[in-house]
C-alpha positions as CSV (number, residue, x, y, z in Angstrom):
1,M,151.9,35.0,89.9
2,N,149.3,34.4,93.0
3,R,146.9,31.0,92.4
4,L,144.6,32.0,90.3
5,P,141.0,31.5,91.0
6,A,139.5,28.7,88.8
7,L,135.4,28.3,87.9
8,P,135.0,25.2,85.8
9,A,131.7,24.1,84.8
10,H,129.5,21.5,86.6
11,P,130.5,18.1,85.5
12,D,128.9,17.2,82.7
13,E,128.4,13.1,81.6
14,L,127.1,13.4,78.2
15,A,129.7,16.4,77.5
16,A,132.7,14.4,79.0
17,A,131.9,11.8,76.4
18,V,131.4,14.1,73.5
19,L,135.1,15.6,74.5
20,G,136.6,12.1,75.0
21,S,134.9,10.2,71.7
22,G,137.6,12.5,69.1
23,L,134.7,13.9,67.2
24,L,135.9,17.2,67.7
25,Q,138.9,17.5,66.6
26,E,137.7,15.4,63.1
27,L,135.0,18.2,62.8
28,S,137.4,21.0,63.6
29,Y,139.8,19.3,60.7
30,G,136.9,19.2,58.4
31,L,135.3,22.5,59.2
32,G,138.6,24.2,59.5
33,G,137.5,26.9,62.4
34,P,135.7,27.3,65.2
35,F,132.4,25.6,65.5
36,H,129.4,25.2,67.9
37,F,127.8,21.9,69.2
38,L,124.5,20.9,70.2
39,L,122.7,18.5,72.4
40,P,119.1,18.5,71.4
41,E,118.4,15.7,74.0
42,R,119.5,18.0,76.7
43,F,116.6,20.7,75.7
44,D,114.0,18.2,75.3
45,A,114.7,17.0,78.9
46,N,114.9,20.6,79.7
47,L,111.4,21.5,78.1
48,A,110.3,18.1,79.8
49,G,111.4,19.3,83.4
50,F,109.2,22.6,83.1
51,Q,106.1,20.9,81.9
52,A,106.4,18.5,84.9
53,V,106.2,21.4,87.1
54,L,102.6,22.9,85.7
55,A,101.5,19.1,85.7
56,E,102.3,18.4,89.1
57,A,100.8,21.8,90.4
58,C,97.8,21.2,88.4
59,V,97.9,24.5,86.7
60,G,97.4,24.6,83.0
61,G,99.4,26.5,80.9
62,R,102.2,26.1,77.7
63,V,105.8,26.9,78.0
64,Y,107.2,29.1,74.8
65,Y,110.6,28.5,74.2
66,A,112.2,32.1,73.5
67,K,114.1,31.7,70.3
68,K,116.2,34.7,70.6
69,A,118.2,32.7,73.2
70,N,119.5,30.4,70.2
71,K,119.2,30.8,66.3
72,A,119.8,27.2,65.9
73,T,116.3,25.5,63.9
74,V,117.0,22.5,66.0
75,F,115.6,23.4,69.0
76,V,112.4,24.9,67.2
77,E,111.9,21.8,65.7
78,R,111.9,20.3,69.4
79,C,109.4,22.4,70.5
80,A,107.2,21.8,67.4
81,L,107.3,18.0,67.7
82,A,107.3,18.6,71.7
83,G,104.0,19.9,70.9
84,A,105.4,23.4,72.9
85,G,105.0,27.2,71.6
86,V,107.8,29.2,70.8
87,D,108.5,33.2,71.5
88,V,109.6,35.3,68.4
89,A,110.0,38.9,68.5
90,G,110.2,39.7,64.7
91,H,108.8,38.4,61.0
92,G,112.3,36.4,60.7
93,E,111.6,34.6,63.5
94,L,107.9,33.8,63.0
95,A,108.3,32.8,59.7
96,E,111.4,30.3,60.7
97,A,109.0,28.9,64.0
98,L,106.1,28.1,61.2
99,A,108.6,26.7,58.6
100,A,110.0,24.7,61.5
101,G,106.5,22.8,62.0
102,V,105.4,25.0,64.8
103,R,102.0,25.6,64.5
104,G,100.5,29.1,64.3
105,E,98.3,29.2,67.6
106,H,102.0,27.9,69.7
107,L,103.7,30.8,69.0
108,M,103.9,33.7,71.5
109,V,105.0,37.5,69.4
110,T,106.6,40.1,71.8
111,G,108.9,42.8,71.7
112,P,108.2,46.2,71.5
113,A,106.6,48.5,68.5
114,K,106.0,45.8,66.2
115,A,105.8,46.6,63.0
116,D,102.0,46.2,61.1
117,R,103.4,43.6,58.5
118,L,104.4,41.5,61.7
119,L,101.0,42.2,63.6
120,R,99.2,41.2,60.4
121,V,101.1,37.7,59.5
122,A,101.0,36.8,63.4
123,A,97.3,37.4,63.8
124,L,96.6,35.8,60.3
125,H,98.4,32.7,61.9
126,G,96.5,32.8,65.4
127,A,99.5,33.5,67.4
128,L,99.1,35.2,70.3
129,I,100.5,38.8,70.3
130,A,102.0,40.5,73.6
131,V,100.8,44.1,73.1
132,D,103.3,46.3,74.3
133,A,101.7,50.3,73.5
134,P,98.6,51.7,73.2
135,D,99.5,53.1,69.6
136,E,100.3,49.1,68.8
137,L,96.7,47.9,70.1
138,D,95.3,50.8,68.0
139,R,97.5,49.8,64.8
140,L,96.7,46.2,64.8
141,L,92.6,47.1,65.5
142,A,93.2,49.3,62.4
143,L,94.1,46.0,60.4
144,E,91.8,44.9,57.9
145,L,91.8,41.0,59.1
146,P,89.4,38.5,58.5
147,C,89.9,36.7,61.7
148,P,90.0,38.2,65.6
149,A,93.3,39.2,66.8
150,R,94.7,36.9,69.9
151,V,96.0,39.7,72.4
152,L,98.1,40.0,75.7
153,L,98.1,43.0,77.3
154,R,101.3,43.7,78.9
155,R,101.9,45.1,82.3
156,H,104.0,47.6,82.8
157,P,106.3,47.1,86.6
158,D,105.9,49.4,89.2
159,F,108.9,48.1,90.9
160,Q,111.0,48.5,87.6
161,P,110.2,52.2,86.9
162,H,113.0,52.5,84.1
163,S,112.0,49.7,82.2
164,R,110.5,50.3,79.0
165,F,108.0,47.8,78.7
166,G,104.3,47.3,79.3
167,L,101.4,49.8,79.6
168,D,100.9,51.6,83.0
169,A,97.3,51.5,84.8
170,V,95.9,54.0,83.1
171,Q,97.3,52.7,79.6
172,L,95.8,49.4,80.5
173,D,92.0,50.9,82.2
174,E,91.9,52.5,78.2
175,A,93.5,49.2,76.4
176,L,90.8,47.2,78.0
177,R,88.2,49.7,77.0
178,R,89.4,49.5,73.6
179,C,89.2,45.8,73.6
180,V,85.6,46.0,74.5
181,E,84.6,48.3,72.0
182,A,86.3,46.5,69.1
183,G,84.2,43.3,69.9
184,D,85.4,40.2,67.5
185,R,88.4,42.0,65.7
186,V,90.1,41.1,69.1
187,R,90.2,38.3,71.2
188,M,91.9,39.4,74.9
189,E,93.4,36.7,76.4
190,G,95.1,37.8,79.4
191,F,98.2,39.8,80.7
192,S,101.9,39.3,80.7
193,F,105.0,40.8,81.8
194,H,108.5,41.1,81.2
195,L,110.5,41.7,84.3
196,S,114.5,42.0,84.4
197,G,116.5,40.1,87.0
198,Y,116.1,36.4,88.4
199,E,114.3,36.9,91.5
200,V,111.1,34.6,92.4
201,R,109.6,37.0,94.6
202,P,108.6,40.0,92.4
203,R,107.1,37.6,89.6
204,A,105.2,35.7,92.2
205,D,103.7,39.0,93.3
206,L,103.2,40.3,89.7
207,A,101.4,37.1,88.5
208,G,99.3,37.2,91.3
209,E,98.4,40.9,90.3
210,L,97.8,39.5,87.0
211,V,95.2,37.0,87.7
212,E,92.9,39.9,89.6
213,L,93.4,42.0,86.2
214,C,92.1,38.6,84.5
215,L,88.9,38.6,86.9
216,K,88.6,42.4,86.3
217,A,88.6,42.0,82.8
218,R,86.3,39.4,82.8
219,V,83.5,41.0,84.3
220,L,84.1,43.3,81.0
221,G,83.2,40.6,78.6
222,L,86.6,39.9,78.0
223,Q,88.0,36.1,78.1
224,A,91.1,37.0,80.1
225,D,92.2,33.5,81.0
226,R,95.8,33.3,80.9
227,I,98.9,35.3,81.7
228,S,102.5,35.3,80.8
229,I,105.2,36.0,83.7
230,G,107.9,35.6,80.8
231,G,111.6,34.7,81.3
232,G,114.0,35.2,84.0
233,F,114.5,31.1,85.1
234,A,118.2,31.4,86.1
235,V,120.9,28.7,85.1
236,D,123.3,26.8,87.5
237,Y,126.5,26.8,85.9
238,V,129.4,26.1,88.4
239,P,128.8,24.6,92.0
240,A,128.5,26.9,94.8
241,E,131.6,26.5,96.6
242,A,133.5,27.2,93.3
243,W,132.0,30.4,93.0
244,E,131.9,31.8,96.3
245,A,135.6,31.3,96.3
246,F,136.3,33.2,92.7
247,L,133.9,36.2,93.9
248,A,135.9,36.3,97.4
249,G,139.0,36.0,95.6
250,Q,139.1,37.4,92.0
251,G,140.5,40.8,91.8
252,P,142.3,43.1,88.5
253,E,145.4,41.4,88.9
254,H,143.5,38.3,87.3
255,Y,142.5,39.8,84.1
256,H,144.6,41.2,81.3
257,G,145.2,44.7,81.3
258,G,144.4,44.7,85.3
259,R,140.9,45.1,84.5
260,A,138.3,45.4,87.5
261,F,135.2,43.7,87.9
262,T,132.9,43.3,90.6
263,A,130.3,40.7,91.2
264,R,127.5,42.8,90.0
265,D,129.2,42.8,86.5
266,F,128.8,39.1,85.9
267,Y,125.9,36.9,85.1
268,P,125.0,34.7,88.3
269,Y,127.1,31.6,87.5
270,H,125.6,30.0,90.5
271,S,122.2,29.8,91.4
272,P,120.6,27.4,94.0
273,V,117.3,27.3,92.9
274,A,117.6,27.3,88.9
275,G,115.6,25.9,85.8
276,P,112.1,24.1,86.3
277,D,113.0,25.1,90.4
278,V,112.4,28.0,89.7
279,L,109.0,27.5,88.3
280,R,108.5,25.8,91.1
281,S,109.0,28.2,93.6
282,I,106.9,30.6,91.6
283,L,104.0,28.5,92.1
284,A,104.8,28.0,95.5
285,A,105.1,31.8,96.7
286,R,102.3,33.4,98.0
287,P,101.7,36.4,96.2
288,G,102.1,39.7,98.0
289,G,103.4,37.3,101.2
290,S,99.9,36.0,102.5
291,G,96.5,34.2,101.1
292,P,96.8,31.1,98.5
293,I,99.8,30.2,96.9
294,L,99.8,31.4,93.3
295,A,99.1,27.6,91.9
296,A,96.0,27.8,94.0
297,R,95.0,30.9,92.9
298,L,95.2,30.3,89.0
299,R,93.4,27.1,89.6
300,A,90.7,28.5,91.5
301,A,90.3,31.6,88.4
302,G,90.8,29.4,86.1
303,V,94.0,31.0,84.5
304,A,96.2,29.5,82.4
305,L,100.2,30.3,83.2
306,L,102.5,31.1,80.4
307,L,105.9,31.4,80.4
308,E,109.4,32.1,78.0
309,P,112.0,30.5,79.7
310,G,115.0,30.8,76.8
311,R,119.0,30.1,78.7
312,A,117.3,27.7,81.0
313,L,116.1,25.3,78.2
314,L,119.6,25.4,76.6
315,D,121.3,24.7,80.1
316,R,124.2,22.3,79.2
317,A,122.3,22.1,75.6
318,G,125.7,23.3,73.6
319,S,129.0,24.3,73.6
320,S,131.9,26.4,71.8
321,V,134.9,24.9,69.8
322,F,137.6,27.0,69.2
323,R,141.5,26.4,67.7
324,V,144.6,27.4,69.0
325,Q,146.3,29.4,66.4
326,G,149.3,30.5,68.6
327,V,150.5,31.1,72.1
328,K,152.2,34.9,72.8
329,D,154.5,34.4,76.1
330,R,154.9,37.7,78.5
331,R,157.2,38.9,80.6
332,D,154.7,39.5,82.8
333,G,154.4,35.7,83.8
334,Y,151.0,34.7,81.8
335,G,150.5,34.2,77.9
336,I,148.3,35.0,75.9
337,V,146.7,31.8,73.5
338,T,145.0,33.1,70.2
339,V,142.5,30.7,68.4
340,D,140.7,31.0,65.3
341,G,137.5,32.6,65.8
342,T,136.8,36.0,67.6
343,S,134.9,37.3,71.2
344,L,131.7,37.9,68.7
345,S,130.6,34.2,69.4
346,L,130.9,34.9,73.1
347,S,128.3,37.2,73.5
348,E,129.3,38.3,77.1
349,Q,132.2,40.2,76.3
350,W,130.4,42.6,74.2
351,F,128.3,43.3,77.6
352,D,131.4,44.4,78.8
353,S,131.3,41.4,81.1
354,E,132.6,38.0,80.9
355,Y,131.9,34.5,80.2
356,L,133.2,33.1,83.2
357,P,133.1,29.6,83.0
358,E,136.2,28.2,82.0
359,P,137.3,26.6,78.6
360,V,138.5,23.1,78.6
361,L,141.8,22.6,76.9
362,L,141.3,19.5,74.4
363,P,145.4,18.5,73.4
364,A,145.5,17.4,70.0
365,D,148.6,14.9,71.5
366,H,147.7,13.7,74.9
367,G,151.0,12.5,75.2
368,L,152.4,15.9,75.2
369,D,153.6,17.8,78.7
370,D,155.1,21.1,78.6
371,G,155.9,21.4,82.3
372,G,152.8,21.8,84.0
373,P,149.8,24.7,84.1
374,Y,150.2,27.4,81.9
375,A,148.6,30.8,82.5
376,A,146.8,32.9,79.5
377,C,143.7,34.4,78.8
378,V,142.4,34.0,75.4
379,G,142.1,36.2,72.3
380,G,140.6,36.0,69.1
381,A,141.5,36.4,65.7
382,S,141.1,40.1,64.6
383,C,143.2,43.0,64.7
384,L,141.0,44.6,67.9
385,D,142.9,44.9,71.0
386,S,139.7,44.4,72.8
387,D,139.3,40.9,70.9
388,L,139.4,38.7,74.0
389,L,137.4,35.7,74.5
390,T,138.6,35.3,78.0
391,R,140.2,38.5,79.7
392,R,140.8,36.5,83.2
393,K,144.3,34.5,83.5
394,I,143.2,30.8,83.5
395,S,145.8,28.3,84.6
396,F,145.6,25.5,81.8
397,P,146.8,22.1,82.9
398,V,150.1,22.5,80.1
399,R,151.0,25.3,77.7
400,P,148.4,25.2,74.7
401,R,150.1,24.3,71.2
402,P,148.6,25.4,67.9
403,G,146.3,22.9,66.7
404,D,144.7,22.3,70.1
405,L,141.1,22.9,70.7
406,L,139.3,25.0,73.4
407,I,135.9,23.9,74.4
408,Y,133.8,26.2,76.1
409,P,131.2,25.1,78.1
410,N,127.3,25.3,78.3
411,T,127.5,28.5,75.6
412,A,124.0,27.7,73.6
413,G,122.2,30.2,75.8
414,Y,122.5,33.2,74.5
415,Q,126.3,33.1,74.1
416,M,126.4,31.3,70.2
417,D,125.5,33.9,68.4
418,S,123.2,37.0,69.5
419,N,126.5,39.0,68.5
420,E,128.1,37.0,66.1
421,S,129.4,38.8,63.0
422,P,132.0,37.6,60.1
423,F,134.2,40.6,60.9
424,H,137.7,40.4,58.6
425,E,135.0,38.2,56.5
426,L,136.0,35.3,58.8
427,P,132.7,32.8,58.4
428,L,130.5,32.5,61.2
429,P,131.4,29.3,63.1
430,P,128.8,26.3,62.3
431,K,126.2,24.9,64.3
432,V,126.7,21.0,64.7
433,V,124.2,19.0,66.4
434,L,125.0,15.9,67.8
435,D,122.4,12.9,68.1
436,R,123.3,9.6,70.1
437,D,122.4,6.8,68.5
438,G,122.8,4.1,71.1
439,E,126.6,4.7,72.0
440,R,127.9,6.4,68.9
441,L,127.4,9.8,68.3
442,R,126.3,11.4,64.6
443,W,126.6,15.0,63.5
444,R,124.5,17.1,61.4
445,L,125.0,20.4,60.4
446,D,121.9,22.9,61.6
447,R,120.1,24.4,58.7
């Protein structure tokens, strides 16, 4: 077989310390199955990075963690302690955020066609509600509430005409009129948008438009002093050279079953501008290509900037651990490693794509050497032929053995639990929180 393209994740000192501690083997034995480990200190650092960018630009605002990116409670608890916000899309997420200590006024409720129950509870707790459609505003205004409902009006992006989110220009004008007529039943605090993709320029351009909409709304007597630019802050998983070499070299022969992928089928696992640096670039951009930069426009207009990162707050904040159950050699030059979980724990596979940062093999006995590299894909423990955690043929340093561990790196953002299911009555992998006490690693189960 030709040399297999490799795509290891960025070196990570903390993750390497966890792998070398012996703790993962003990947890695998004690828990009796696959699990995810979480590193809340990384979440804290990522959150602080976004907050620092707002501070250095002298722009008021708030970071809202997009809770849909990971169901773990620990990250919501970290938001509560840091005074950050949480972006929720349903009643269950809202209730969990409140239970974790997040104040109601620090919640933003997004998502389309919110149920009346969600609208009522959100308004009663003082959460900020992103109104997505005219009928949603009608239903909100029809509720009998003892307090004004705090709302943002979500703008539909003209340059993404197929987006199902937001109000077009005509609907937006009508919504503003309804807010004015509603008087003290509603507090219209500004505008928001939802964009697909990870490009800086569209976000800066649309943010500039929202600033102008705030000024227009104030003429009508509305508060309109904040905008939300949503999420879409890219994460840099792998080095540039490895990513470029992988894309240039990968082909159907490198995947089980000869599956063909193009670069457009994959998440952009390398991004030269990622995380808080994306926010820095947005603030430094000139909306429309001319005039003051966005940060200056926000300051001049007295408009606060809200953002809703999910994946970017979870960068390097956790990984997924599976135990090898068996290895099957094939006659065509590679093997299939079967682990004690399913691909339902790696969401990218169920979007007809592939999670590309490759797993790390942690042998149960480091003294064994089975003759050098061994090429294999990774299958799950279900009876589905399509249940593959990794279709790509990985060049493992040695032939895996039952009892070895495979650690998929940096899976906290959307990979761990977006599509997990107790298929075959297999239990969902638990989440283990790892805290550092000096040089000592301590663990606890996430609630």
